N, C-alpha and C positions, 0 to 999 in steps of 0.2 A: 504494500500500500504506500502510495506517495504521500508526502506531507500535505500537499494541497487537498487531496481527497479527505484526509483526516480533519483538516481545518474546516472543511465545509460543515462538519457536524457542530462546530462551535461558533457559527455566525451569530452575531448579536450578543456575544459574551464578552466580559471584561477579562483582560489578560495582560501579561508582559510579553513583548516580542523584542528579540534582539536580532538585528540584521547587520549586513556588512558595514554600514556607516553609522549605526546608532542603535539605540534600544530605548523603548518607552512603554509606559503603562497606557492602556486605552481599551477601546471597544472595537472588536472585529466586525466591520460592517458588511463586507462582501468578499467572497473568495471566488476568483476566476481561474481560468486555466493557466494564465501566465503572470497574474498579479493579484495582490489583495489590497483592499481598501481598509484603512485603519484610522480611527479617530483617536488622536493622542489626547490624553488628559494631563493637565498641569496638576501635579500632586500637591502643590501648595494651595491652590484655589479650588481644586476639584471641578474645574470647568474645562470644556473641550478647547484646546488651543490651536489645533490644526488637523487637517486630514492628510494622510500620507498614503501614496500608492507605492507599494513595495513589490518589486519583481521577485516572484516566488523563489527562484534559485538562490537569492541573496539572504534568505531567512536562515539564521543560525540556531536560534533557540526560541521556544515558545513555552511560557509558564502559565498554566491555566488555573492552578490552585496555589496554595501557600499562604503564609501569614501576610505578606505584602499585598497580594491580590485581595485577600479577605478584608484587610484594612480599608482599601479603596472602595470595595463594595459597601462596607459599613458606613463610610463617610458619605458616599453618594446616596445611600438609602436614607440617612438622617436628613439630608437636604431635601429629598422628595417629600418626606412627611411634614416638614416645616412649611412647604409651599402648599 
């Protein structure tokens, strides 16, 4: 199974992605055959700062769970309930 095929299962999920030129926390918006669309979250303000299109072969690491991802989910959830 290719990474892109597996990532399709996690569309609209929050995660950490490291690619050849960077790494950020954010939300996986779309997974295509040759690129992914990823909304980057500024961890200080918990707001979306930019949308990045990443060529799939450049992806080095994807972290779907873990304490850092859980913290971001908790902070985003608390902002939703306040609004």
